[in-house]
N, C-alpha and C positions, 0 to 999 in steps of 0.2 A: 464644474460649477453647478450644473443642474442638480447633481446628486447631493452636493452640499446644501443647496437650498431645500430640497426635500427633507434631508436629514435635520436641518435646522428648524424647519416647519414642524416636523414631528416632535422635535424636543420641546418646542414652545407649547404645542398643543397638549403634549403629555404631562406638562406641569399642572394643567387643569386647576387654574386659580378659581376660587369660589367668588361669586358676585352676589351682592345683595339684591333684594327685590327691587329696590329703588334704582340701583345701577342698571338692572336689566330693563326696567321700564324706561329709563332715560335713553338707553341705547336704542330702543325702538322709536322713540320720539325723534331722536337725532336722525335716524334712518329715513323717517317719513319726511324730514326736511322742514325748513322754516316756512315754506309756502304750502305746507300740508292743508288739505281741505276735504270736504266730503267728495269733491270731484276726483281727487287723486287717491283718497284713502277710504271712501265710503264703503267699499267692499270688504275692508279688513275687519275681522272679528273684534268687536268691542271698541272700535274707534269712536272717539268722542264721549265715551262713558267714563267719568272720573272714578267710578267704583269698580271698573272692569278688572277681573282677575285674569292674569295671563294664562293662556292654554300652554300645554307642554310644547306645542309647535312654536309658539311665540317665545317661550323661554329658551328653547334650543337656538332659534334664530338670533335672539338677543345675545346669548352666550357666544355664538360664533362671531358676531359683530365685534364684541369686545376682545375676543381672542385675536382677531385680526388687527385690531387697533394696537394691541400689545406687540404682535409680530412686527407690524409695520414701523413701530417706534424704535426698533432695535437697529443699530448702525450697520450690522452685517446682513440684513435682509436684502435679498435681491430686488432692486427696483423693477417696476413693471416693464420698463424698456429692455431690461436684460431678459426677463421672461419671454418677451415677444421675440427677441433674437434667438433664444433657445428654441422656441416653438418653430421658427422658420427653419432652423438647422435640423431639428428633429424630423419634420415632415419632408424635408428635402432628402434626408438620409433614409428614412424608413417608409416613405410613401405619403402621398398627399392625403389631406383630410377628405373623408367620405361624406357626401351630402346626405343628411338624414332622410329627407323626404324621398329622394331617389332610391336610397337603400331600401326603404319600405315598399315603394311602388314597384321596384324591379322584380319582386317575387310574385306579383300578381299573375295568375288568379289566386295563388295561395295567400294566406295571411302571413305576415311577418311575426317572428317571435323575438322579443327582447328578453334574454335570460339574465337574471340578476345574481350578483355575488353580494351577499349580505351576512355578515357573521352574527350580528345581533341587532336588536331593536329596542326602543323604550318600552313598548307594550309587551314584547315576547321575551325579553331578556336574551340570553345566549341562544343562538340557533345552531351555528356550526363554527365556532371561533377557531378551530384547528385546521380548517381547510386552506389550501394554497390557492390564491387568486389565479395564478397562471395555469395550473393544472385544471381548475374548475372551468375557467374561460375556454380552455382547449376542448374540454369535453362538450361544452355547450355549442361551440363552433362545429365540431365534427358531427354533432346531432342535428344541425341545421339552423342554429340561431343566426339571425341577420344583424342583431344588435346585442351587445353585452353591456349591461348596466353594472357599474362598480360603485358601491357605497364608499365614499372616501372620508366620511365624518368619523372621527376617532373616539369621541367621549361615549356616545350612546350606541353607535353602530360598529365600533371597533375596526373601522376601515382606514385607509391611507391613500395618498397619491401613489405610494410605492405599489400597492395592489393594482392600481390602474395601469402603471407602467408594465408590471409583470403580465397582466392580461393582454396588453397591446403587443408586447414582444412575443408572447407565446402564439398568439393568433396570426401575427404577421409571418412568423416563421413557417407556420403550417399551411399558409395560403398558396394558392397557385393560379395560373391563368384560367384554369377551369372553375376554380372556386375562390372567389375574392374573399378577403377577410371580412369579418363583421365590423360594424362601426362600434366604437367605444364611447359609452356615455358616462360622463362624470355626474353621478347622483349625489348631491350634497344640498346644503341650504346656502344658495349663492346669493349674495347681497352686494357684490362689488365686481368691478371689471378686473380687479386683481385676481380674483379666484378663477375667472374665465381665462385669464392669461396663464395661470398655473396649470389649468386643465390642458391648454393647448401645448404648453411646454412639456407636459408628461405624456403627450401622445393621444389625447382625447380627440374625438371627432365631434362631440356635441356635449352640451351641458343641460341640466335640468333648471328650469326657472319656476318657482312656485308662486302663483298669483295670490294665493291666500294671505301671504305675508309681505307682498311687494306693492308699494305705491305704483299707480298707473304710469306716472312720468318715469319712474325708475325702471319699471319693466321695459318700456320702450327704449330707454338708453342701453339696458343690458342686452336686449335683442339686437339692437343696431351695432353694438361693439362685438357681440358674438359673430355676427354676419361679416364684420370687417375683417375677421380672421378666417373667414371661410366656413364657420361652423353655424349650421342651422339649429337653433335651440329646440328642445322639447319643453313646451310650455304647459304647465300643469294647472288644471282647474277642477273644482268639485261642484260648485253652485253656478246657476245661470248668471248671476251677477259677475262672477269671475270670468265667465265665457265672454261677457261684454267687454271686460277690460282687456282680455287676451286678443280678441278680434280687433279692437280699437288700437291696440299696440302693434298689429301687423303680424301676429303669430300665424304660422303656416302648418306646424305640426303641433297639434293640440292633444295632450294626454288627459284622460278623465280619471281622477283618482276616486274610486268607488268607496274609499274610506275617508270620512271626515277627520282630518288630521288635528282638529281641535278637540274632538270628543272620542276619537277612535272608533265611532260607529261605522259599521260596514253596510252598504246598500248597493247590491249588484245591479239595480235598476238605474243607478246614476248615469252610467254611460249611455244607456238607452234614452234617457231623458235629454241628455246633451245632443245626441244624434237627431232626435226628433226636433229640437230647437233649430239645429242647423238646417234641417229639411224645411221647417216652417219659414225660415228666412231665405229660402231658395239659394242656399250656399252650396257649392259644388264640393262634395267631400267623399262620396260613397266610393269604397275600394274597387268595386266592380267596374267603375268607369275607366279605371287604368287599363284593364284588359280589353275593354271595348275600344278604347283609343288605339291600342296596339293592333287590333284587328280591323281598324278602319271603320268601326261602327260609331265612333264619336269624334269630336273635333280635337279635344284636349283631354289630358289627364286632370283630375280634380285639383282645385286650387288649395284645398285644405286636406290634410291627412289626420284622421281621427284614431286615437290609440286608447286602449283600456289599460289601467295601470295597477290595479291591485284587486285581491280577493278571489281570483280565479284558482280553482284547484282540480278541475276536471275538463275533459274534452267537451262536455256539455256546456260548460260555462263559456268556453272559447266560441263555440258554434253559435250561441245566442248573440254574441257580438258580431260575429261574421254576417249574420242575417240583417243587421242594421247598418252595415257599411264600414265597420271598424277595419282599419288596415294593419294594426299591430296590437298584440297583447303582451304585456310585461308580466312575467311569472318570476317570483322570487323565492318565497319561503319554502314552497313545496319542493322546488328543485334543490334547495340547500339542504333540506332534510332527507332527500331521497338517497337511498343506498347506491343507486345507479341513475344519475341524472340524465344520461343518454336515453335510457329506457323510459323514463318519465316523460321526456320530451316527445 
């Protein structure tokens, strides 16, 4: 049944219906909800501006909202209750969900690596469309990745839930008592509990939630639903106003995207700015605190785990984030382009 659902989802998404600008705009307004206000949507790019032109990120998000509306209107689409039953069966058969924050903290004093499988992107086009997700994930795991991020969006990133399943199966089979498997992240444009249930049913341990496109009340709902399944989400921010929304929604694992997904501009100092803001607020986040707690030099591990999510291409980039307390770095494109990803890691 699960395979049929994935096959059917793939078929619907591959049909790729075109939507008008008006349809995309209305999809976002519907997503923001009837009670939308500056309190819930003030952090969203262009909110309240009647002349706002949607960014690529917003167009992608709106398209996915409409794609799922189409999917869920079909009579043979699995209801969410069925996906939740599949998720329970999957994890009882192949092993429990791994808690993301613990997965990152357990490697202290080292930093954790999230290695990404991404065939393509809107800004770069094709990166490595020929690669097999299972084989690539296995190479990442054997080289030391604690988390493996799988792009499951099909239109622009050429990914699928089948890629996620293949990565999960390959790494689960290779794991041992001495070396536990990596956590599997569904990286997509998640706007509904249905997508989270899909992720769990396909073997994911966590999902990405993007604050830049998500109303504050919806973000809290998605975080709470994810946790009800045992998954701690990775909550992505770029600006300080988004950090406020993430913290107020109860996020524990915060990923800083150094790239502004509305403009695609990259600023590697973004993560450092977010780290400084957490420090200014006297919030416990520094990765070194984990090791101090292990050695009895501190009372507890930090409440928040900070991650850097894009733009890194060298060991120097990673080290600069280590210095400000980052616990995990996500590396994608450079590993996908590497002739030997294990050596690159």
